Structures are given as structure tokens and as C-alpha cells.
All heavy atoms as a GROMACS GRO file, in nm:
protein
  605
    1MET      N    1   9.526   8.679   7.094
    1MET     CA    2   9.522   8.816   7.127
    1MET      C    3   9.585   8.839   7.267
    1MET      O    4   9.561   8.763   7.360
    1MET     CB    5   9.371   8.869   7.135
    1MET     CG    6   9.370   9.017   7.155
    1MET     SD    7   9.200   9.064   7.109
    1MET     CE    8   9.170   9.164   7.261
    2LYS      N    9   9.685   8.938   7.283
    2LYS     CA   10   9.751   8.955   7.397
    2LYS      C   11   9.657   9.039   7.500
    2LYS      O   12   9.600   9.138   7.459
    2LYS     CB   13   9.873   9.033   7.368
    2LYS     CG   14   9.978   9.039   7.488
    2LYS     CD   15  10.097   9.108   7.433
    2LYS     CE   16  10.204   9.099   7.550
    2LYS     NZ   17  10.336   9.147   7.508
    3ASP      N   18   9.669   9.002   7.624
    3ASP     CA   19   9.590   9.077   7.732
    3ASP      C   20   9.659   9.214   7.749
    3ASP      O   21   9.778   9.219   7.754
    3ASP     CB   22   9.589   8.997   7.864
    3ASP     CG   23   9.494   8.870   7.852
    3ASP    OD1   24   9.407   8.880   7.759
    3ASP    OD2   25   9.511   8.783   7.928
    4ARG      N   26   9.581   9.311   7.782
    4ARG     CA   27   9.640   9.432   7.815
    4ARG      C   28   9.694   9.432   7.965
    4ARG      O   29   9.634   9.363   8.046
    4ARG     CB   30   9.526   9.544   7.825
    4ARG     CG   31   9.480   9.594   7.679
    4ARG     CD   32   9.393   9.713   7.685
    4ARG     NE   33   9.490   9.827   7.723
    4ARG     CZ   34   9.444   9.926   7.813
    4ARG    NH1   35   9.339   9.919   7.875
    4ARG    NH2   36   9.531  10.023   7.828
    5LYS      N   37   9.810   9.499   7.980
    5LYS     CA   38   9.864   9.502   8.105
    5LYS      C   39   9.784   9.606   8.194
    5LYS      O   40   9.746   9.711   8.162
    5LYS     CB   41  10.008   9.548   8.099
    5LYS     CG   42  10.076   9.535   8.228
    5LYS     CD   43  10.229   9.567   8.204
    5LYS     CE   44  10.294   9.558   8.345
    5LYS     NZ   45  10.435   9.598   8.350
    6TRP      N   46   9.765   9.565   8.334
    6TRP     CA   47   9.697   9.642   8.428
    6TRP      C   48   9.784   9.754   8.466
    6TRP      O   49   9.906   9.732   8.498
    6TRP     CB   50   9.651   9.564   8.535
    6TRP     CG   51   9.572   9.638   8.640
    6TRP    CD1   52   9.436   9.652   8.636
    6TRP    CD2   53   9.610   9.700   8.761
    6TRP    NE1   54   9.396   9.724   8.744
    6TRP    CE2   55   9.496   9.751   8.822
    6TRP    CE3   56   9.739   9.706   8.816
    6TRP    CZ2   57   9.507   9.816   8.939
    6TRP    CZ3   58   9.742   9.781   8.934
    6TRP    CH2   59   9.630   9.835   9.004
    7HIS      N   60   9.739   9.877   8.482
    7HIS     CA   61   9.817  10.000   8.527
    7HIS      C   62   9.736  10.072   8.630
    7HIS      O   63   9.614  10.102   8.620
    7HIS     CB   64   9.841  10.089   8.419
    7HIS     CG   65   9.938  10.043   8.308
    7HIS    ND1   66  10.072  10.035   8.333
    7HIS    CD2   67   9.910   9.976   8.186
    7HIS    CE1   68  10.117   9.976   8.231
    7HIS    NE2   69  10.038   9.946   8.136
    8LEU      N   70   9.796  10.086   8.749
    8LEU     CA   71   9.730  10.157   8.860
    8LEU      C   72   9.678  10.296   8.820
    8LEU      O   73   9.568  10.332   8.849
    8LEU     CB   74   9.824  10.171   8.974
    8LEU     CG   75   9.770  10.251   9.096
    8LEU    CD1   76   9.648  10.180   9.161
    8LEU    CD2   77   9.881  10.257   9.205
    9LYS      N   78   9.759  10.361   8.744
    9LYS     CA   79   9.731  10.508   8.696
    9LYS      C   80   9.580  10.507   8.625
    9LYS      O   81   9.501  10.592   8.644
    9LYS     CB   82   9.833  10.572   8.615
    9LYS     CG   83   9.819  10.714   8.581
    9LYS     CD   84   9.942  10.769   8.509
    9LYS     CE   85   9.921  10.916   8.479
    9LYS     NZ   86  10.045  10.964   8.409
   10GLU      N   87   9.574  10.410   8.531
   10GLU     CA   88   9.440  10.393   8.456
   10GLU      C   89   9.327  10.355   8.540
   10GLU      O   90   9.221  10.399   8.528
   10GLU     CB   91   9.465  10.289   8.352
   10GLU     CG   92   9.561  10.326   8.238
   10GLU     CD   93   9.584  10.226   8.132
   10GLU    OE1   94   9.515  10.111   8.139
   10GLU    OE2   95   9.663  10.241   8.043
   11ALA      N   96   9.360  10.270   8.649
   11ALA     CA   97   9.248  10.225   8.728
   11ALA      C   98   9.202  10.347   8.811
   11ALA      O   99   9.088  10.368   8.840
   11ALA     CB  100   9.290  10.106   8.821
   12ILE      N  101   9.299  10.428   8.867
   12ILE     CA  102   9.272  10.552   8.945
   12ILE      C  103   9.184  10.648   8.861
   12ILE      O  104   9.081  10.687   8.907
   12ILE     CB  105   9.387  10.614   8.989
   12ILE    CG1  106   9.464  10.532   9.105
   12ILE    CG2  107   9.364  10.757   9.044
   12ILE    CD1  108   9.607  10.573   9.142
   13ALA      N  109   9.228  10.664   8.743
   13ALA     CA  110   9.140  10.753   8.641
   13ALA      C  111   8.999  10.696   8.623
   13ALA      O  112   8.894  10.767   8.630
   13ALA     CB  113   9.217  10.774   8.518
   14PHE      N  114   8.998  10.570   8.590
   14PHE     CA  115   8.864  10.506   8.573
   14PHE      C  116   8.766  10.520   8.692
   14PHE      O  117   8.652  10.563   8.679
   14PHE     CB  118   8.877  10.365   8.537
   14PHE     CG  119   8.735  10.286   8.524
   14PHE    CD1  120   8.674  10.306   8.417
   14PHE    CD2  121   8.696  10.219   8.630
   14PHE    CE1  122   8.535  10.246   8.404
   14PHE    CE2  123   8.561  10.154   8.624
   14PHE     CZ  124   8.488  10.167   8.516
   15TYR      N  125   8.815  10.484   8.810
   15TYR     CA  126   8.725  10.502   8.935
   15TYR      C  127   8.704  10.640   8.978
   15TYR      O  128   8.599  10.669   9.023
   15TYR     CB  129   8.789  10.410   9.037
   15TYR     CG  130   8.769  10.263   9.016
   15TYR    CD1  131   8.880  10.178   8.971
   15TYR    CD2  132   8.648  10.209   9.028
   15TYR    CE1  133   8.853  10.050   8.945
   15TYR    CE2  134   8.621  10.071   9.009
   15TYR     CZ  135   8.719   9.995   8.962
   15TYR     OH  136   8.692   9.870   8.930
   16GLN      N  137   8.787  10.730   8.935
   16GLN     CA  138   8.759  10.868   8.958
   16GLN      C  139   8.645  10.913   8.871
   16GLN      O  140   8.554  10.979   8.921
   16GLN     CB  141   8.883  10.955   8.926
   16GLN     CG  142   8.866  11.100   8.971
   16GLN     CD  143   8.982  11.181   8.975
   16GLN    OE1  144   9.088  11.153   8.899
   16GLN    NE2  145   9.007  11.279   9.064
   17SER      N  146   8.642  10.858   8.753
   17SER     CA  147   8.519  10.893   8.655
   17SER      C  148   8.395  10.826   8.709
   17SER      O  149   8.290  10.869   8.674
   17SER     CB  150   8.564  10.844   8.518
   17SER     OG  151   8.545  10.700   8.508
   18GLN      N  152   8.411  10.729   8.794
   18GLN     CA  153   8.291  10.663   8.854
   18GLN      C  154   8.243  10.733   8.992
   18GLN      O  155   8.163  10.687   9.046
   18GLN     CB  156   8.328  10.516   8.887
   18GLN     CG  157   8.353  10.438   8.758
   18GLN     CD  158   8.251  10.437   8.654
   18GLN    OE1  159   8.136  10.403   8.677
   18GLN    NE2  160   8.292  10.488   8.534
   19GLY      N  161   8.327  10.820   9.037
   19GLY     CA  162   8.293  10.909   9.154
   19GLY      C  163   8.394  10.894   9.276
   19GLY      O  164   8.367  10.956   9.365
   20ALA      N  165   8.489  10.815   9.266
   20ALA     CA  166   8.587  10.796   9.372
   20ALA      C  167   8.678  10.925   9.386
   20ALA      O  168   8.704  10.989   9.277
   20ALA     CB  169   8.682  10.676   9.343
   21PRO      N  170   8.702  10.974   9.494
   21PRO     CA  171   8.704  10.905   9.634
   21PRO      C  172   8.568  10.951   9.705
   21PRO      O  173   8.533  10.880   9.807
   21PRO     CB  174   8.816  10.957   9.700
   21PRO     CG  175   8.841  11.098   9.650
   21PRO     CD  176   8.793  11.092   9.512
   22HIS      N  177   8.491  11.029   9.647
   22HIS     CA  178   8.355  11.073   9.710
   22HIS      C  179   8.254  10.961   9.725
   22HIS      O  180   8.181  10.959   9.828
   22HIS     CB  181   8.312  11.205   9.656
   22HIS     CG  182   8.411  11.321   9.654
   22HIS    ND1  183   8.464  11.368   9.769
   22HIS    CD2  184   8.478  11.372   9.553
   22HIS    CE1  185   8.544  11.464   9.740
   22HIS    NE2  186   8.567  11.464   9.603
   23ASP      N  187   8.249  10.893   9.620
   23ASP     CA  188   8.157  10.783   9.610
   23ASP      C  189   8.234  10.656   9.674
   23ASP      O  190   8.329  10.600   9.614
   23ASP     CB  191   8.122  10.736   9.474
   23ASP     CG  192   8.030  10.616   9.458
   23ASP    OD1  193   8.036  10.525   9.547
   23ASP    OD2  194   7.952  10.612   9.366
   24GLN      N  195   8.201  10.624   9.794
   24GLN     CA  196   8.288  10.528   9.869
   24GLN      C  197   8.282  10.384   9.799
   24GLN      O  198   8.369  10.301   9.799
   24GLN     CB  199   8.248  10.514  10.016
   24GLN     CG  200   8.340  10.436  10.097
   24GLN     CD  201   8.322  10.451  10.246
   24GLN    OE1  202   8.221  10.489  10.285
   24GLN    NE2  203   8.428  10.412  10.318
   25GLN      N  204   8.170  10.351   9.730
   25GLN     CA  205   8.157  10.214   9.656
   25GLN      C  206   8.260  10.217   9.548
   25GLN      O  207   8.332  10.112   9.530
   25GLN     CB  208   8.013  10.203   9.599
   25GLN     CG  209   7.992  10.066   9.542
   25GLN     CD  210   8.017   9.955   9.630
   25GLN    OE1  211   7.990   9.955   9.748
   25GLN    NE2  212   8.088   9.850   9.580
   26ALA      N  213   8.278  10.333   9.474
   26ALA     CA  214   8.366  10.338   9.368
   26ALA      C  215   8.513  10.319   9.421
   26ALA      O  216   8.604  10.251   9.367
   26ALA     CB  217   8.359  10.460   9.278
   27LEU      N  218   8.540  10.382   9.539
   27LEU     CA  219   8.672  10.380   9.609
   27LEU      C  220   8.688  10.231   9.655
   27LEU      O  221   8.810  10.172   9.622
   27LEU     CB  222   8.675  10.465   9.716
   27LEU     CG  223   8.806  10.471   9.797
   27LEU    CD1  224   8.918  10.508   9.710
   27LEU    CD2  225   8.792  10.570   9.916
   28LEU      N  226   8.604  10.167   9.706
   28LEU     CA  227   8.616  10.022   9.751
   28LEU      C  228   8.638   9.929   9.619
   28LEU      O  229   8.719   9.836   9.627
   28LEU     CB  230   8.498   9.977   9.817
   28LEU     CG  231   8.471  10.028   9.959
   28LEU    CD1  232   8.331   9.989  10.008
   28LEU    CD2  233   8.582   9.960  10.049
   29GLU      N  234   8.575   9.957   9.518
   29GLU     CA  235   8.599   9.881   9.396
   29GLU      C  236   8.743   9.902   9.344
   29GLU      O  237   8.802   9.805   9.302
   29GLU     CB  238   8.493   9.919   9.287
   29GLU     CG  239   8.358   9.872   9.314
   29GLU     CD  240   8.256   9.920   9.217
   29GLU    OE1  241   8.285   9.979   9.109
   29GLU    OE2  242   8.130   9.910   9.255
   30LEU      N  243   8.789  10.019   9.348
   30LEU     CA  244   8.927  10.044   9.309
   30LEU      C  245   9.034   9.961   9.406
   30LEU      O  246   9.116   9.902   9.364
   30LEU     CB  247   8.964  10.192   9.310
   30LEU     CG  248   9.116  10.230   9.307
   30LEU    CD1  249   9.175  10.182   9.172
   30LEU    CD2  250   9.150  10.373   9.331
   31LEU      N  251   9.002   9.985   9.537
   31LEU     CA  252   9.092   9.905   9.636
   31LEU      C  253   9.085   9.759   9.611
   31LEU      O  254   9.193   9.695   9.623
   31LEU     CB  255   9.059   9.946   9.768
   31LEU     CG  256   9.084  10.096   9.802
   31LEU    CD1  257   9.014  10.138   9.935
   31LEU    CD2  258   9.232  10.120   9.815
   32THR      N  259   8.966   9.714   9.585
   32THR     CA  260   8.959   9.566   9.564
   32THR      C  261   9.032   9.523   9.436
   32THR      O  262   9.099   9.408   9.446
   32THR     CB  263   8.800   9.524   9.549
   32THR    OG1  264   8.734   9.567   9.666
   32THR    CG2  265   8.787   9.391   9.523
   33GLU      N  266   9.024   9.608   9.333
   33GLU     CA  267   9.098   9.573   9.211
   33GLU      C  268   9.248   9.582   9.228
   33GLU      O  269   9.314   9.490   9.179
   33GLU     CB  270   9.055   9.671   9.102
   33GLU     CG  271   9.117   9.637   8.968
   33GLU     CD  272   9.076   9.728   8.853
   33GLU    OE1  273   8.949   9.761   8.852
   33GLU    OE2  274   9.151   9.757   8.764
   34VAL      N  275   9.290   9.686   9.307
   34VAL     CA  276   9.436   9.687   9.332
   34VAL      C  277   9.488   9.560   9.403
   34VAL      O  278   9.585   9.491   9.376
   34VAL     CB  279   9.468   9.821   9.412
   34VAL    CG1  280   9.612   9.825   9.460
   34VAL    CG2  281   9.439   9.942   9.331
   35GLN      N  282   9.402   9.520   9.505
   35GLN     CA  283   9.442   9.412   9.585
   35GLN      C  284   9.458   9.279   9.503
   35GLN      O  285   9.545   9.199   9.511
   35GLN     CB  286   9.335   9.383   9.700
   35GLN     CG  287   9.362   9.263   9.781
   35GLN     CD  288   9.275   9.255   9.899
   35GLN    OE1  289   9.301   9.326  10.002
   35GLN    NE2  290   9.184   9.183   9.904
   36LYS      N  291   9.355   9.259   9.414
   36LYS     CA  292   9.344   9.150   9.323
   36LYS      C  293   9.475   9.152   9.229
   36LYS      O  294   9.540   9.047   9.206
   36LYS     CB  295   9.226   9.146   9.242
   36LYS     CG  296   9.210   9.038   9.129
   36LYS     CD  297   9.088   9.056   9.051
   36LYS     CE  298   9.089   8.959   8.931
   36LYS     NZ  299   9.010   9.012   8.817
   37GLU      N  300   9.499   9.263   9.167
   37GLU     CA  301   9.612   9.271   9.079
   37GLU      C  302   9.750   9.264   9.140
   37GLU      O  303   9.840   9.234   9.079
   37GLU     CB  304   9.603   9.406   8.997
   37GLU     CG  305   9.485   9.412   8.909
   37GLU     CD  306   9.491   9.315   8.791
   37GLU    OE1  307   9.600   9.284   8.750
   37GLU    OE2  308   9.388   9.271   8.749
   38LYS      N  309   9.762   9.298   9.276
   38LYS     CA  310   9.887   9.301   9.351
   38LYS      C  311   9.897   9.172   9.436
   38LYS      O  312   9.987   9.185   9.530
   38LYS     CB  313   9.900   9.427   9.429
   38LYS     CG  314   9.897   9.550   9.336
   38LYS     CD  315  10.022   9.550   9.240
   38LYS     CE  316  10.032   9.682   9.162
   38LYS     NZ  317  10.148   9.674   9.072
   39GLY      N  318   9.841   9.067   9.415
   39GLY     CA  319   9.856   8.941   9.478
   39GLY      C  320   9.796   8.921   9.610
   39GLY      O  321   9.845   8.857   9.690
   40GLY      N  322   9.681   8.998   9.634
   40GLY     CA  323   9.601   8.971   9.756
   40GLY      C  324   9.633   9.069   9.875
   40GLY      O  325   9.568   9.050   9.975
   41VAL      N  326   9.713   9.167   9.848
   41VAL     CA  327   9.726   9.276   9.949
   41VAL      C  328   9.740   9.405   9.867
   41VAL      O  329   9.777   9.410   9.757
   41VAL     CB  330   9.844   9.257  10.035
   41VAL    CG1  331   9.841   9.133  10.132
   41VAL    CG2  332   9.977   9.257   9.956
   42ILE      N  333   9.699   9.517   9.939
   42ILE     CA  334   9.709   9.646   9.882
   42ILE      C  335   9.856   9.705   9.924
   42ILE      O  336   9.879   9.728  10.048
   42ILE     CB  337   9.607   9.740   9.922
   42ILE    CG1  338   9.468   9.681   9.885
   42ILE    CG2  339   9.623   9.879   9.872
   42ILE    CD1  340   9.354   9.754   9.954
   43PRO      N  341   9.954   9.718   9.830
   43PRO     CA  342  10.081   9.768   9.867
   43PRO      C  343  10.073   9.918   9.914
   43PRO      O  344   9.996   9.993   9.872
   43PRO     CB  345  10.158   9.763   9.732
   43PRO     CG  346  10.084   9.672   9.648
   43PRO     CD  347   9.933   9.689   9.692
   44LYS      N  348  10.157   9.951  10.018
   44LYS     CA  349  10.171  10.071  10.078
   44LYS      C  350  10.202  10.169   9.969
   44LYS      O  351  10.147  10.293   9.967
   44LYS     CB  352  10.270  10.086  10.178
   44LYS     CG  353  10.237  10.010  10.306
   44LYS     CD  354  10.342  10.020  10.410
   44LYS     CE  355  10.300   9.935  10.538
   44LYS     NZ  356  10.406   9.928  10.637
   45LYS      N  357  10.279  10.141   9.871
   45LYS     CA  358  10.321  10.226   9.762
   45LYS      C  359  10.192  10.282   9.680
   45LYS      O  360  10.173  10.376   9.647
   45LYS     CB  361  10.428  10.173   9.671
   45LYS     CG  362  10.479  10.263   9.570
   45LYS     CD  363  10.591  10.204   9.497
   45LYS     CE  364  10.655  10.286   9.392
   45LYS     NZ  365  10.763  10.225   9.317
   46ALA      N  366  10.107  10.172   9.647
   46ALA     CA  367   9.984  10.195   9.574
   46ALA      C  368   9.890  10.286   9.665
   46ALA      O  369   9.834  10.372   9.598
   46ALA     CB  370   9.915  10.058   9.540
   47LEU      N  371   9.892  10.265   9.790
   47LEU     CA  372   9.806  10.342   9.873
   47LEU      C  373   9.843  10.494   9.864
   47LEU      O  374   9.765  10.576   9.856
   47LEU     CB  375   9.812  10.303  10.016
   47LEU     CG  376   9.702  10.345  10.116
   47LEU    CD1  377   9.574  10.279  10.088
   47LEU    CD2  378   9.754  10.322  10.255
   48GLY      N  379   9.971  10.509   9.879
   48GLY     CA  380  10.020  10.638   9.864
   48GLY      C  381   9.989  10.710   9.728
   48GLY      O  382   9.939  10.831   9.723
   49LYS      N  383   9.999  10.634   9.617
   49LYS     CA  384   9.965  10.684   9.489
   49LYS      C  385   9.813  10.718   9.478
   49LYS      O  386   9.781  10.822   9.413
   49LYS     CB  387  10.007  10.595   9.372
   49LYS     CG  388  10.156  10.582   9.364
   49LYS     CD  389  10.189  10.483   9.250
   49LYS     CE  390  10.341  10.480   9.231
   49LYS     NZ  391  10.388  10.393   9.119
   50ILE      N  392   9.729  10.642   9.520
   50ILE     CA  393   9.581  10.671   9.529
   50ILE      C  394   9.563  10.779   9.605
   50ILE      O  395   9.479  10.877   9.561
   50ILE     CB  396   9.512  10.548   9.591
   50ILE    CG1  397   9.530  10.428   9.490
   50ILE    CG2  398   9.365  10.571   9.605
   50ILE    CD1  399   9.478  10.291   9.559
   51ALA      N  400   9.610  10.803   9.733
   51ALA     CA  401   9.595  10.923   9.821
   51ALA      C  402   9.631  11.039   9.747
   51ALA      O  403   9.564  11.146   9.745
   51ALA     CB  404   9.668  10.905   9.947
   52ASP      N  405   9.749  11.048   9.681
   52ASP     CA  406   9.796  11.156   9.608
   52ASP      C  407   9.701  11.192   9.495
   52ASP      O  408   9.671  11.310   9.471
   52ASP     CB  409   9.949  11.129   9.557
   52ASP     CG  410  10.044  11.135   9.668
   52ASP    OD1  411  10.018  11.176   9.777
   52ASP    OD2  412  10.149  11.088   9.638
   53ALA      N  413   9.661  11.100   9.423
   53ALA     CA  414   9.582  11.117   9.306
   53ALA      C  415   9.439  11.170   9.332
   53ALA      O  416   9.389  11.263   9.260
   53ALA     CB  417   9.565  10.988   9.218
   54TYR      N  418   9.386  11.135   9.445
   54TYR     CA  419   9.257  11.172   9.484
   54TYR      C  420   9.256  11.286   9.602
   54TYR      O  421   9.156  11.323   9.630
   54TYR     CB  422   9.180  11.055   9.555
   54TYR     CG  423   9.141  10.943   9.452
   54TYR    CD1  424   9.099  10.825   9.498
   54TYR    CD2  425   9.129  10.982   9.306
   54TYR    CE1  426   9.060  10.732   9.398
   54TYR    CE2  427   9.084  10.881   9.216
   54TYR     CZ  428   9.060  10.753   9.262
   54TYR     OH  429   9.012  10.656   9.175
   55ASP      N  430   9.388  11.337   9.629
   55ASP     CA  431   9.395  11.438   9.734
   55ASP      C  432   9.326  11.413   9.857
   55ASP      O  433   9.251  11.492   9.910
   55ASP     CB  434   9.349  11.568   9.667
   55ASP     CG  435   9.405  11.684   9.747
   55ASP    OD1  436   9.512  11.676   9.814
   55ASP    OD2  437   9.340  11.791   9.757
   56VAL      N  438   9.352  11.282   9.907
   56VAL     CA  439   9.298  11.238  10.036
   56VAL      C  440   9.416  11.187  10.117
   56VAL      O  441   9.524  11.157  10.074
   56VAL     CB  442   9.191  11.127  10.028
   56VAL    CG1  443   9.069  11.178   9.949
   56VAL    CG2  444   9.240  11.008   9.955
   57LYS      N  445   9.393  11.174  10.246
   57LYS     CA  446   9.501  11.142  10.341
   57LYS      C  447   9.511  10.985  10.327
   57LYS      O  448   9.400  10.907  10.313
   57LYS     CB  449   9.470  11.180  10.476
   57LYS     CG  450   9.486  11.324  10.497
   57LYS     CD  451   9.468  11.365  10.626
   57LYS     CE  452   9.490  11.519  10.647
   57LYS     NZ  453   9.497  11.567  10.786
   58LYS      N  454   9.628  10.936  10.354
   58LYS     CA  455   9.636  10.786  10.353
   58LYS      C  456   9.566  10.728  10.474
   58LYS      O  457   9.518  10.623  10.461
   58LYS     CB  458   9.787  10.749  10.362
   58LYS     CG  459   9.861  10.770  10.223
   58LYS     CD  460  10.008  10.713  10.228
   58LYS     CE  461  10.094  10.810  10.292
   58LYS     NZ  462  10.239  10.777  10.284
   59SER      N  463   9.556  10.794  10.577
   59SER     CA  464   9.486  10.752  10.700
   59SER      C  465   9.334  10.728  10.662
   59SER      O  466   9.275  10.649  10.716
   59SER     CB  467   9.499  10.851  10.812
   59SER     OG  468   9.445  10.979  10.784
   60TYR      N  469   9.283  10.825  10.569
   60TYR     CA  470   9.134  10.795  10.534
   60TYR      C  471   9.134  10.671  10.465
   60TYR      O  472   9.039  10.579  10.484
   60TYR     CB  473   9.096  10.908  10.446
   60TYR     CG  474   8.961  10.895  10.383
   60TYR    CD1  475   8.849  10.881  10.451
   60TYR    CD2  476   8.967  10.863  10.247
   60TYR    CE1  477   8.716  10.872  10.382
   60TYR    CE2  478   8.836  10.832  10.178
   60TYR     CZ  479   8.721  10.835  10.253
   60TYR     OH  480   8.608  10.822  10.193
   61LEU      N  481   9.223  10.645  10.373
   61LEU     CA  482   9.224  10.512  10.294
   61LEU      C  483   9.240  10.387  10.386
   61LEU      O  484   9.168  10.288  10.372
   61LEU     CB  485   9.324  10.513  10.177
   61LEU     CG  486   9.313  10.618  10.078
   61LEU    CD1  487   9.416  10.611   9.977
   61LEU    CD2  488   9.176  10.601  10.010
   62ARG      N  489   9.327  10.404  10.488
   62ARG     CA  490   9.340  10.287  10.583
   62ARG      C  491   9.215  10.260  10.659
   62ARG      O  492   9.174  10.145  10.682
   62ARG     CB  493   9.458  10.330  10.682
   62ARG     CG  494   9.595  10.316  10.618
   62ARG     CD  495   9.697  10.329  10.730
   62ARG     NE  496   9.828  10.362  10.667
   62ARG     CZ  497   9.883  10.476  10.658
   62ARG    NH1  498   9.818  10.583  10.724
   62ARG    NH2  499  10.000  10.489  10.599
   63VAL      N  500   9.148  10.373  10.692
   63VAL     CA  501   9.011  10.348  10.755
   63VAL      C  502   8.906  10.278  10.672
   63VAL      O  503   8.836  10.186  10.715
   63VAL     CB  504   8.956  10.488  10.810
   63VAL    CG1  505   8.808  10.459  10.857
   63VAL    CG2  506   9.033  10.537  10.914
   64VAL      N  507   8.899  10.310  10.548
   64VAL     CA  508   8.819  10.253  10.439
   64VAL      C  509   8.857  10.098  10.437
   64VAL      O  510   8.777  10.009  10.438
   64VAL     CB  511   8.822  10.316  10.312
   64VAL    CG1  512   8.748  10.234  10.200
   64VAL    CG2  513   8.770  10.448  10.322
   65ILE      N  514   8.990  10.078  10.428
   65ILE     CA  515   9.024   9.933  10.417
   65ILE      C  516   8.995   9.856  10.543
   65ILE      O  517   8.946   9.739  10.536
   65ILE     CB  518   9.180   9.936  10.377
   65ILE    CG1  519   9.214   9.991  10.253
   65ILE    CG2  520   9.238   9.789  10.407
   65ILE    CD1  521   9.357  10.015  10.224
   66ARG      N  522   9.017   9.920  10.666
   66ARG     CA  523   8.980   9.847  10.785
   66ARG      C  524   8.837   9.811  10.794
   66ARG      O  525   8.797   9.708  10.858
   66ARG     CB  526   9.028   9.921  10.906
   66ARG     CG  527   9.183   9.902  10.939
   66ARG     CD  528   9.217   9.953  11.082
   66ARG     NE  529   9.179  10.094  11.097
   66ARG     CZ  530   9.267  10.200  11.089
   66ARG    NH1  531   9.392  10.163  11.051
   66ARG    NH2  532   9.243  10.327  11.115
   67GLN      N  533   8.746   9.892  10.735
   67GLN     CA  534   8.609   9.875  10.744
   67GLN      C  535   8.564   9.756  10.650
   67GLN      O  536   8.448   9.721  10.672
   67GLN     CB  537   8.536  10.008  10.711
   67GLN     CG  538   8.550  10.117  10.819
   67GLN     CD  539   8.476  10.239  10.790
   67GLN    OE1  540   8.436  10.260  10.673
   67GLN    NE2  541   8.457  10.317  10.885
   68SER      N  542   8.647   9.722  10.557
   68SER     CA  543   8.599   9.617  10.460
   68SER      C  544   8.680   9.505  10.498
   68SER      O  545   8.804   9.491  10.477
   68SER     CB  546   8.630   9.652  10.324
   68SER     OG  547   8.601   9.561  10.244
   69PRO      N  548   8.628   9.386  10.546
   69PRO     CA  549   8.690   9.274  10.599
   69PRO      C  550   8.762   9.182  10.480
   69PRO      O  551   8.858   9.109  10.492
   69PRO     CB  552   8.592   9.168  10.662
   69PRO     CG  553   8.456   9.229  10.610
   69PRO     CD  554   8.481   9.372  10.583
   70ASP      N  555   8.720   9.219  10.358
   70ASP     CA  556   8.783   9.162  10.231
   70ASP      C  557   8.911   9.229  10.189
   70ASP      O  558   8.983   9.171  10.101
   70ASP     CB  559   8.691   9.151  10.123
   70ASP     CG  560   8.574   9.065  10.159
   70ASP    OD1  561   8.579   8.967  10.238
   70ASP    OD2  562   8.451   9.094  10.097
   71LEU      N  563   8.943   9.345  10.245
   71LEU     CA  564   9.061   9.410  10.194
   71LEU      C  565   9.175   9.398  10.305
   71LEU      O  566   9.149   9.406  10.429
   71LEU     CB  567   9.032   9.565  10.178
   71LEU     CG  568   8.932   9.596  10.066
   71LEU    CD1  569   8.896   9.745  10.060
   71LEU    CD2  570   8.982   9.550   9.935
   72HIS      N  571   9.301   9.395  10.243
   72HIS     CA  572   9.416   9.375  10.331
   72HIS      C  573   9.527   9.466  10.286
   72HIS      O  574   9.572   9.445  10.166
   72HIS     CB  575   9.460   9.232  10.332
   72HIS     CG  576   9.343   9.133  10.359
   72HIS    ND1  577   9.296   9.117  10.487
   72HIS    CD2  578   9.275   9.058  10.271
   72HIS    CE1  579   9.189   9.024  10.478
   72HIS    NE2  580   9.181   8.985  10.355
   73LEU      N  581   9.574   9.545  10.377
   73LEU     CA  582   9.698   9.632  10.348
   73LEU      C  583   9.821   9.564  10.383
   73LEU      O  584   9.834   9.481  10.475
   73LEU     CB  585   9.686   9.759  10.435
   73LEU     CG  586   9.784   9.876  10.407
   73LEU    CD1  587   9.768   9.922  10.270
   73LEU    CD2  588   9.757   9.983  10.513
   74GLU      N  589   9.916   9.589  10.296
   74GLU     CA  590  10.054   9.526  10.299
   74GLU      C  591  10.102   9.569  10.443
   74GLU      O  592  10.093   9.682  10.491
   74GLU     CB  593  10.143   9.586  10.194
   74GLU     CG  594  10.289   9.551  10.202
   74GLU     CD  595  10.360   9.620  10.095
   74GLU    OE1  596  10.373   9.734  10.087
   74GLU    OE2  597  10.417   9.542  10.016
   75ASP      N  598  10.171   9.476  10.514
   75ASP     CA  599  10.233   9.500  10.643
   75ASP      C  600  10.357   9.590  10.635
   75ASP      O  601  10.429   9.586  10.547
   75ASP     CB  602  10.269   9.376  10.716
   75ASP     CG  603  10.136   9.296  10.760
   75ASP    OD1  604  10.044   9.375  10.787
   75ASP    OD2  605  10.144   9.181  10.771
   0.00000   0.00000   0.00000
């Protein structure tokens, strides 16, 4: 059986149904999943897509990332 390909758009929708971005735990879970799927860092492009989808500022997402020692934003 072939594994399903991971899609950021689907992950955003799933975690929104779980309460993101207002539920910070759901938001952290999304960011953690993005980092895992993208090779250990959260790409700036993905950050922009998440911010747009959730109608939040990228600076807010950067603060959330900085508060979690396990998350790393692409340089």
C-alpha cells in the first residue's frame, strides 16, 4: 500500500478543526508536524502560508516558534 503524500494545506485545515490558531497547543502541533515533514526546520514559505490561512501575523508565529525550544525556523 502506498503512503499518502503529506500536504501543508491539509495539515492547516486539520489543525484549524482542532482549534488552531486560537488553541496554542494545536498550533504548536501543526508547527511541529511542518518541521518534521520539511526536514527539521519550518520553511519561511510555509510560515507565510500558515499565517495567511489563519489570518495571523507571521511575527506572531515567530514568537510561538521562539517560545518552543524544539521548533526551528529556516534562516
